[in-house]
KOLTORKE-642629 format. One record per residue (C-alpha): residue number from 1; residue in three letters; x, y, z. Coordinates in steps of 0.25 Angstrom, whole numbers. Example, Ala and Ser with C-alpha at 12.3 -4.5 7.8 and 13.67 -1.06 7.14 Angstrom:
+-----+------+-------+-------+-------+
! seq ! type !    xx !    yy !    zz !
+-----+------+-------+-------+-------+
!   1 !  ala !    49 !   -18 !    31 !
!   2 !  ser !    55 !    -4 !    29 !
+-----+------+-------+-------+-------+
//
This chain:
+-----+------+-------+-------+-------+
! seq ! type !    xx !    yy !    zz !
+-----+------+-------+-------+-------+
!   1 !  met !  -155 !   -86 !   -69 !
!   2 !  ser !  -141 !   -86 !   -67 !
!   3 !  thr !  -134 !   -79 !   -58 !
!   4 !  arg !  -126 !   -69 !   -68 !
!   5 !  ser !  -141 !   -67 !   -75 !
!   6 !  tyr !  -146 !   -65 !   -61 !
!   7 !  ser !  -135 !   -56 !   -57 !
!   8 !  leu !  -136 !   -47 !   -70 !
!   9 !  asp !  -153 !   -47 !   -69 !
!  10 !  gly !  -160 !   -33 !   -70 !
!  11 !  tyr !  -148 !   -27 !   -78 !
!  12 !  gly !  -146 !   -21 !   -91 !
!  13 !  pro !  -138 !   -28 !  -103 !
!  14 !  gln !  -127 !   -18 !  -102 !
!  15 !  gln !  -125 !   -20 !   -87 !
!  16 !  lys !  -126 !   -36 !   -88 !
!  17 !  ser !  -114 !   -34 !   -98 !
!  18 !  ala !  -108 !   -23 !   -92 !
!  19 !  trp !  -108 !   -34 !   -78 !
!  20 !  arg !  -104 !   -44 !   -86 !
!  21 !  arg !   -91 !   -38 !   -91 !
!  22 !  ala !   -87 !   -33 !   -78 !
!  23 !  thr !   -89 !   -49 !   -70 !
!  24 !  ala !   -81 !   -55 !   -84 !
!  25 !  arg !   -70 !   -63 !   -81 !
!  26 !  asp !   -60 !   -53 !   -89 !
!  27 !  ser !   -66 !   -41 !   -82 !
!  28 !  leu !   -60 !   -31 !   -74 !
!  29 !  val !   -68 !   -34 !   -61 !
!  30 !  arg !   -67 !   -50 !   -63 !
!  31 !  arg !   -52 !   -45 !   -64 !
!  32 !  leu !   -49 !   -39 !   -53 !
!  33 !  asp !   -42 !   -44 !   -38 !
!  34 !  trp !   -55 !   -43 !   -31 !
!  35 !  pro !   -47 !   -50 !   -18 !
!  36 !  met !   -38 !   -40 !   -17 !
!  37 !  leu !   -47 !   -29 !   -21 !
!  38 !  val !   -55 !   -34 !    -9 !
!  39 !  ala !   -45 !   -35 !     0 !
!  40 !  ala !   -40 !   -21 !    -2 !
!  41 !  val !   -53 !   -15 !     0 !
!  42 !  ala !   -57 !   -23 !    13 !
!  43 !  leu !   -41 !   -18 !    18 !
!  44 !  ser !   -46 !    -4 !    13 !
!  45 !  leu !   -60 !    -4 !    19 !
!  46 !  leu !   -53 !   -10 !    33 !
!  47 !  gly !   -44 !     0 !    33 !
!  48 !  ser !   -54 !    11 !    33 !
!  49 !  leu !   -61 !     6 !    46 !
!  50 !  leu !   -46 !     6 !    53 !
!  51 !  val !   -43 !    20 !    48 !
!  52 !  trp !   -56 !    23 !    53 !
!  53 !  ser !   -55 !    17 !    66 !
!  54 !  ala !   -41 !    23 !    67 !
!  55 !  thr !   -45 !    37 !    65 !
!  56 !  arg !   -60 !    40 !    70 !
!  57 !  thr !   -57 !    44 !    84 !
!  58 !  arg !   -43 !    50 !    79 !
!  59 !  asp !   -49 !    64 !    80 !
!  60 !  ser !   -36 !    71 !    76 !
!  61 !  leu !   -34 !    63 !    63 !
!  62 !  asn !   -50 !    63 !    57 !
!  63 !  his !   -54 !    78 !    62 !
!  64 !  gly !   -66 !    72 !    69 !
!  65 !  asp !   -72 !    64 !    59 !
!  66 !  pro !   -70 !    47 !    63 !
!  67 !  gln !   -73 !    43 !    49 !
!  68 !  his !   -62 !    53 !    42 !
!  69 !  phe !   -52 !    44 !    40 !
!  70 !  leu !   -62 !    33 !    37 !
!  71 !  trp !   -68 !    40 !    24 !
!  72 !  arg !   -54 !    46 !    18 !
!  73 !  his !   -50 !    28 !    20 !
!  74 !  leu !   -63 !    26 !    13 !
!  75 !  leu !   -59 !    37 !     1 !
!  76 !  ser !   -45 !    31 !     0 !
!  77 !  leu !   -50 !    19 !    -3 !
!  78 !  leu !   -61 !    23 !   -13 !
!  79 !  ile !   -50 !    30 !   -21 !
!  80 !  gly !   -41 !    20 !   -19 !
!  81 !  leu !   -50 !    12 !   -27 !
!  82 !  ala !   -52 !    21 !   -37 !
!  83 !  leu !   -37 !    21 !   -41 !
!  84 !  met !   -37 !     6 !   -38 !
!  85 !  ala !   -48 !     6 !   -49 !
!  86 !  gly !   -42 !    16 !   -57 !
!  87 !  thr !   -27 !     8 !   -58 !
!  88 !  val !   -34 !    -4 !   -62 !
!  89 !  trp !   -42 !     2 !   -73 !
!  90 !  leu !   -30 !    10 !   -77 !
!  91 !  gly !   -21 !    -3 !   -75 !
!  92 !  his !    -8 !    -6 !   -72 !
!  93 !  arg !    -2 !    -7 !   -86 !
!  94 !  arg !    -8 !     6 !   -91 !
!  95 !  leu !    -2 !    13 !   -77 !
!  96 !  arg !    12 !     7 !   -82 !
!  97 !  gly !    13 !    17 !   -94 !
!  98 !  ala !    11 !    29 !   -84 !
!  99 !  val !    20 !    22 !   -72 !
! 100 !  pro !    33 !    33 !   -73 !
! 101 !  val !    22 !    45 !   -72 !
! 102 !  leu !    15 !    38 !   -58 !
! 103 !  tyr !    30 !    38 !   -52 !
! 104 !  gly !    34 !    50 !   -56 !
! 105 !  ile !    21 !    55 !   -49 !
! 106 !  ser !    23 !    47 !   -36 !
! 107 !  val !    38 !    52 !   -34 !
! 108 !  val !    35 !    66 !   -36 !
! 109 !  leu !    22 !    65 !   -25 !
! 110 !  ala !    33 !    58 !   -17 !
! 111 !  leu !    45 !    70 !   -21 !
! 112 !  leu !    33 !    79 !   -17 !
! 113 !  val !    31 !    75 !    -3 !
! 114 !  leu !    47 !    80 !     2 !
! 115 !  thr !    40 !    94 !    -5 !
! 116 !  pro !    33 !   104 !     6 !
! 117 !  leu !    20 !    96 !    -1 !
! 118 !  gly !    25 !    82 !     9 !
! 119 !  ala !    19 !    81 !    21 !
! 120 !  thr !    26 !    74 !    35 !
! 121 !  ile !    18 !    63 !    42 !
! 122 !  asn !    24 !    55 !    54 !
! 123 !  gly !    38 !    59 !    50 !
! 124 !  ser !    36 !    56 !    36 !
! 125 !  arg !    35 !    65 !    23 !
! 126 !  ala !    27 !    57 !    13 !
! 127 !  trp !    13 !    64 !    10 !
! 128 !  leu !     9 !    76 !     1 !
! 129 !  asp !     0 !    83 !     9 !
! 130 !  phe !   -10 !    92 !     1 !
! 131 !  gly !   -18 !    97 !    11 !
! 132 !  gly !   -32 !    94 !    15 !
! 133 !  gly !   -28 !    79 !    22 !
! 134 !  leu !   -23 !    77 !     8 !
! 135 !  ser !   -11 !    70 !     8 !
! 136 !  leu !    -2 !    61 !    -2 !
! 137 !  gln !     8 !    50 !     0 !
! 138 !  pro !    16 !    47 !   -12 !
! 139 !  ala !    23 !    36 !    -6 !
! 140 !  glu !    10 !    28 !    -8 !
! 141 !  phe !    11 !    30 !   -24 !
! 142 !  ile !    26 !    29 !   -24 !
! 143 !  lys !    22 !    14 !   -20 !
! 144 !  ile !    15 !    12 !   -32 !
! 145 !  thr !    23 !    18 !   -42 !
! 146 !  val !    37 !    12 !   -38 !
! 147 !  ile !    30 !    -1 !   -41 !
! 148 !  leu !    24 !     3 !   -54 !
! 149 !  val !    37 !    10 !   -61 !
! 150 !  met !    44 !     0 !   -56 !
! 151 !  ala !    37 !   -12 !   -61 !
! 152 !  met !    37 !    -2 !   -74 !
! 153 !  leu !    51 !    -4 !   -75 !
! 154 !  leu !    54 !   -18 !   -71 !
! 155 !  ala !    42 !   -26 !   -79 !
! 156 !  ala !    45 !   -16 !   -93 !
! 157 !  arg !    54 !   -25 !  -100 !
! 158 !  val !    48 !   -39 !   -94 !
! 159 !  asp !    34 !   -36 !   -98 !
! 160 !  ala !    40 !   -32 !  -112 !
! 161 !  gly !    47 !   -47 !  -113 !
! 162 !  asp !    60 !   -41 !  -113 !
! 163 !  arg !    65 !   -45 !  -101 !
! 164 !  glu !    62 !   -55 !   -91 !
! 165 !  his !    66 !   -47 !   -78 !
! 166 !  pro !    70 !   -33 !   -76 !
! 167 !  asp !    84 !   -31 !   -78 !
! 168 !  his !    94 !   -23 !   -67 !
! 169 !  arg !    92 !   -10 !   -75 !
! 170 !  thr !    76 !   -10 !   -75 !
! 171 !  val !    77 !   -14 !   -60 !
! 172 !  leu !    88 !    -2 !   -57 !
! 173 !  gln !    77 !     8 !   -65 !
! 174 !  ala !    65 !     1 !   -57 !
! 175 !  leu !    72 !     3 !   -43 !
! 176 !  gly !    78 !    17 !   -46 !
! 177 !  met !    63 !    22 !   -49 !
! 178 !  ala !    58 !    17 !   -36 !
! 179 !  ala !    69 !    23 !   -29 !
! 180 !  leu !    66 !    36 !   -32 !
! 181 !  pro !    53 !    36 !   -23 !
! 182 !  ile !    60 !    27 !   -12 !
! 183 !  val !    69 !    39 !   -11 !
! 184 !  val !    60 !    48 !   -11 !
! 185 !  ile !    49 !    41 !     1 !
! 186 !  met !    62 !    40 !     9 !
! 187 !  leu !    65 !    54 !     9 !
! 188 !  met !    51 !    57 !    15 !
! 189 !  pro !    53 !    49 !    22 !
! 190 !  asp !    45 !    38 !    22 !
! 191 !  leu !    51 !    24 !    26 !
! 192 !  gly !    37 !    17 !    25 !
! 193 !  ser !    35 !    20 !    11 !
! 194 !  thr !    49 !    17 !     6 !
! 195 !  met !    49 !     3 !    14 !
! 196 !  val !    37 !     0 !     4 !
! 197 !  ile !    42 !     4 !    -9 !
! 198 !  val !    55 !    -4 !    -6 !
! 199 !  val !    48 !   -15 !    -5 !
! 200 !  ile !    39 !   -14 !   -15 !
! 201 !  val !    52 !   -12 !   -24 !
! 202 !  leu !    58 !   -25 !   -20 !
! 203 !  gly !    44 !   -32 !   -23 !
! 204 !  val !    44 !   -26 !   -37 !
! 205 !  leu !    58 !   -31 !   -38 !
! 206 !  leu !    55 !   -44 !   -37 !
! 207 !  ala !    42 !   -45 !   -43 !
! 208 !  ser !    48 !   -40 !   -56 !
! 209 !  gly !    60 !   -50 !   -57 !
! 210 !  ala !    72 !   -43 !   -56 !
! 211 !  ser !    84 !   -50 !   -52 !
! 212 !  asn !    83 !   -52 !   -34 !
! 213 !  arg !    96 !   -44 !   -35 !
! 214 !  trp !    87 !   -32 !   -36 !
! 215 !  val !    79 !   -36 !   -22 !
! 216 !  val !    91 !   -42 !   -14 !
! 217 !  gly !    99 !   -28 !   -18 !
! 218 !  leu !    87 !   -20 !   -15 !
! 219 !  val !    86 !   -24 !    -1 !
! 220 !  val !    99 !   -24 !     2 !
! 221 !  thr !   101 !    -9 !    -2 !
! 222 !  gly !    86 !    -7 !     6 !
! 223 !  ile !    93 !   -14 !    20 !
! 224 !  gly !   105 !    -7 !    17 !
! 225 !  gly !    99 !     6 !    13 !
! 226 !  ala !    90 !     5 !    26 !
! 227 !  val !   102 !     2 !    35 !
! 228 !  ala !   109 !    16 !    30 !
! 229 !  val !    96 !    24 !    31 !
! 230 !  trp !    97 !    19 !    46 !
! 231 !  met !   110 !    21 !    49 !
! 232 !  leu !   112 !    36 !    41 !
! 233 !  gly !   100 !    39 !    50 !
! 234 !  leu !    92 !    43 !    38 !
! 235 !  leu !    78 !    38 !    43 !
! 236 !  asp !    69 !    49 !    50 !
! 237 !  glu !    68 !    49 !    66 !
! 238 !  tyr !    53 !    44 !    66 !
! 239 !  gln !    57 !    32 !    57 !
! 240 !  ile !    69 !    28 !    64 !
! 241 !  asn !    60 !    29 !    77 !
! 242 !  arg !    48 !    20 !    67 !
! 243 !  phe !    60 !     8 !    65 !
! 244 !  ala !    65 !    10 !    82 !
! 245 !  ala !    52 !     6 !    86 !
! 246 !  phe !    50 !    -6 !    77 !
! 247 !  ala !    64 !   -10 !    82 !
! 248 !  asn !    60 !    -8 !    98 !
! 249 !  pro !    45 !    -7 !    99 !
! 250 !  ser !    46 !    -5 !   113 !
! 251 !  leu !    53 !     9 !   108 !
! 252 !  asp !    46 !    20 !   115 !
! 253 !  pro !    32 !    16 !   114 !
! 254 !  arg !    27 !    30 !   116 !
! 255 !  gly !    36 !    36 !   106 !
! 256 !  val !    43 !    29 !    93 !
! 257 !  gly !    35 !    16 !    96 !
! 258 !  tyr !    22 !    21 !   100 !
! 259 !  asn !    15 !    19 !    86 !
! 260 !  thr !    20 !     3 !    85 !
! 261 !  asn !    17 !     2 !   100 !
! 262 !  gln !     5 !     6 !    98 !
! 263 !  ala !     2 !    -2 !    86 !
! 264 !  arg !     3 !   -15 !    92 !
! 265 !  ile !    -5 !   -13 !   104 !
! 266 !  ala !   -17 !    -9 !    95 !
! 267 !  ile !   -14 !   -22 !    88 !
! 268 !  gly !   -12 !   -32 !   100 !
! 269 !  ser !   -22 !   -26 !   106 !
! 270 !  gly !   -34 !   -30 !    95 !
! 271 !  gly !   -33 !   -43 !    96 !
! 272 !  leu !   -38 !   -54 !    87 !
! 273 !  trp !   -50 !   -46 !    84 !
! 274 !  gly !   -47 !   -33 !    87 !
! 275 !  lys !   -55 !   -24 !    97 !
! 276 !  gly !   -65 !   -20 !    86 !
! 277 !  leu !   -66 !    -8 !    75 !
! 278 !  phe !   -64 !     5 !    81 !
! 279 !  asp !   -63 !    -2 !    96 !
! 280 !  gly !   -47 !    -1 !    95 !
! 281 !  thr !   -42 !     6 !   108 !
! 282 !  gln !   -28 !     8 !   102 !
! 283 !  thr !   -36 !    15 !    89 !
! 284 !  thr !   -46 !    22 !    97 !
! 285 !  gly !   -35 !    27 !   105 !
! 286 !  gln !   -26 !    32 !    94 !
! 287 !  phe !   -14 !    25 !   101 !
! 288 !  val !   -10 !    24 !    86 !
! 289 !  pro !    -4 !    33 !    77 !
! 290 !  glu !    -7 !    33 !    62 !
! 291 !  gln !   -19 !    22 !    65 !
! 292 !  gln !   -25 !    26 !    53 !
! 293 !  thr !   -12 !    24 !    43 !
! 294 !  asp !     1 !    17 !    48 !
! 295 !  phe !    -7 !     9 !    59 !
! 296 !  ile !   -18 !     6 !    53 !
! 297 !  phe !   -17 !   -11 !    55 !
! 298 !  thr !   -16 !    -6 !    72 !
! 299 !  val !   -32 !    -3 !    71 !
! 300 !  ala !   -34 !   -17 !    66 !
! 301 !  gly !   -26 !   -24 !    74 !
! 302 !  glu !   -33 !   -17 !    87 !
! 303 !  glu !   -47 !   -16 !    83 !
! 304 !  leu !   -48 !   -28 !    71 !
! 305 !  gly !   -38 !   -37 !    78 !
! 306 !  phe !   -30 !   -47 !    75 !
! 307 !  ala !   -41 !   -53 !    63 !
! 308 !  gly !   -41 !   -37 !    56 !
! 309 !  gly !   -26 !   -36 !    56 !
! 310 !  ala !   -25 !   -48 !    49 !
! 311 !  ala !   -39 !   -45 !    40 !
! 312 !  ile !   -29 !   -34 !    35 !
! 313 !  ile !   -17 !   -43 !    34 !
! 314 !  ala !   -25 !   -54 !    26 !
! 315 !  leu !   -34 !   -43 !    15 !
! 316 !  met !   -19 !   -37 !    13 !
! 317 !  gly !   -15 !   -52 !    11 !
! 318 !  val !   -25 !   -53 !     0 !
! 319 !  leu !   -23 !   -42 !    -7 !
! 320 !  leu !    -5 !   -46 !    -8 !
! 321 !  trp !   -10 !   -61 !   -11 !
! 322 !  arg !   -20 !   -55 !   -24 !
! 323 !  ala !    -8 !   -43 !   -28 !
! 324 !  cys !     2 !   -55 !   -28 !
! 325 !  arg !    -7 !   -64 !   -37 !
! 326 !  ile !    -9 !   -51 !   -47 !
! 327 !  ala !     5 !   -51 !   -47 !
! 328 !  arg !     8 !   -66 !   -48 !
! 329 !  asn !    -3 !   -66 !   -62 !
! 330 !  thr !     1 !   -54 !   -69 !
! 331 !  thr !     7 !   -56 !   -82 !
! 332 !  glu !    16 !   -44 !   -82 !
! 333 !  leu !    28 !   -42 !   -74 !
! 334 !  tyr !    24 !   -26 !   -72 !
! 335 !  gly !    11 !   -31 !   -66 !
! 336 !  thr !    18 !   -40 !   -57 !
! 337 !  ile !    27 !   -30 !   -52 !
! 338 !  val !    17 !   -20 !   -51 !
! 339 !  ala !    10 !   -29 !   -42 !
! 340 !  ala !    21 !   -33 !   -33 !
! 341 !  gly !    25 !   -22 !   -30 !
! 342 !  ile !    12 !   -17 !   -23 !
! 343 !  ile !    13 !   -32 !   -16 !
! 344 !  ala !    25 !   -28 !    -9 !
! 345 !  trp !    20 !   -14 !    -8 !
! 346 !  phe !     8 !   -19 !    -2 !
! 347 !  ala !    15 !   -30 !     7 !
! 348 !  phe !    26 !   -25 !    12 !
! 349 !  gln !    16 !   -10 !    17 !
! 350 !  thr !     7 !   -17 !    26 !
! 351 !  phe !    18 !   -27 !    30 !
! 352 !  glu !    23 !   -14 !    35 !
! 353 !  asn !    12 !    -9 !    42 !
! 354 !  ile !     6 !   -20 !    49 !
! 355 !  gly !    19 !   -24 !    53 !
! 356 !  met !    23 !    -9 !    59 !
! 357 !  thr !     9 !   -11 !    68 !
! 358 !  leu !    15 !   -24 !    73 !
! 359 !  gly !    29 !   -19 !    77 !
! 360 !  ile !    36 !   -30 !    66 !
! 361 !  met !    39 !   -16 !    56 !
! 362 !  pro !    44 !    -4 !    58 !
! 363 !  val !    32 !     8 !    57 !
! 364 !  ala !    34 !    13 !    42 !
! 365 !  gly !    21 !    23 !    41 !
! 366 !  leu !    13 !    13 !    30 !
! 367 !  pro !     0 !    12 !    28 !
! 368 !  leu !    -8 !    -1 !    27 !
! 369 !  pro !   -13 !    -2 !    12 !
! 370 !  phe !   -27 !     0 !    10 !
! 371 !  val !   -28 !     0 !    25 !
! 372 !  ser !   -20 !    14 !    31 !
! 373 !  tyr !   -26 !    26 !    29 !
! 374 !  gly !   -21 !    36 !    19 !
! 375 !  gly !   -25 !    39 !     5 !
! 376 !  thr !   -14 !    37 !    -2 !
! 377 !  ser !   -10 !    24 !     3 !
! 378 !  met !   -22 !    19 !    -1 !
! 379 !  phe !   -23 !    24 !   -15 !
! 380 !  ala !    -7 !    19 !   -18 !
! 381 !  val !   -14 !     5 !   -13 !
! 382 !  trp !   -26 !     5 !   -20 !
! 383 !  ile !   -18 !     8 !   -33 !
! 384 !  ala !    -9 !    -3 !   -31 !
! 385 !  val !   -21 !   -13 !   -30 !
! 386 !  gly !   -25 !    -7 !   -42 !
! 387 !  leu !   -12 !    -9 !   -49 !
! 388 !  leu !   -13 !   -25 !   -45 !
! 389 !  gln !   -30 !   -25 !   -50 !
! 390 !  ser !   -24 !   -20 !   -63 !
! 391 !  ile !   -12 !   -30 !   -63 !
! 392 !  lys !   -23 !   -42 !   -62 !
! 393 !  val !   -34 !   -36 !   -71 !
! 394 !  gln !   -24 !   -32 !   -83 !
! 395 !  arg !   -17 !   -46 !   -84 !
! 396 !  pro !   -24 !   -57 !   -94 !
! 397 !  val !   -39 !   -63 !   -88 !
! 398 !  ser !   -29 !   -77 !   -90 !
! 399 !  ala !   -18 !   -74 !   -81 !
+-----+------+-------+-------+-------+
//
């Protein structure tokens, strides 16, 4: 008996037909990028263990339930997977027509943060608080809608065959659509999300084929703007303290430099293989603030050691590698730009998050994609994975 007939033994004709359709070469299941999915799920599940370790002994956070954050993280993962599946089912091309509406909704939600509905956490008014422990961070969704609206504008005439590259007017329109949410996020102020969106804009422009003069101009403008903001004293005190601690790691280790100092102690104490899951003294001793969110990598460094930290970086590397393949192989500029924007987002945010725990980047309050605790962040990154999968499965099979 052949392998195929054996695998279908015991099933009726309809079940066999469904199995063959699901496993056919051109089926949706076969066309999904499974290495990317496996890497993303592995990161999320590893993150659930790290979040559990970081919060199980913190009674002030978990309300006496050591598994409180574990179950919430896993629930966010399940919702994220459902959002990914829905995004693949709808398809990035179908969503293209709804981009203006999605963009408008995300900007309105961000504006609501500046009203009494907004909640301030760690000096940043970046959340909408609905009560009962339910909150939303609109900046996470803006990362997606900025990618989509810029891709829609920059690729419209190119995919229609009217032009080979976006013209200057189109680039200016796309930059204008990105500028509005950036200004709103800066008013919160949420410097970390602003940095990510700026990097996304640069990645999108590079992928679109727009003139390099735009990219150079934006970089120069960004540097000049950063200097002006610093010189004019427009940063909040907590943001200035973060940069001061980054510039001088030994500055006030019990004050402004406490977070980064404790983070380096935790990671450095893990050695090659770590102290073992749930056995990290820095983690169980609750020395590292915000350890389940911004500083989740310190749990991996202390309890899983260099090997655990390297595994996280390797899994993210697999995800980015597969995303680059999708961006390269798609036959439409719209898909290329969307994939490039997501790559820029994931790559920079991962580098910034891990870098700030190692002291090579300033603390910016950014979660580690897929790993850090946070429902909105989890939903956003899985929607992004759904977009990448849609770009792959909707291209011609021969491509």
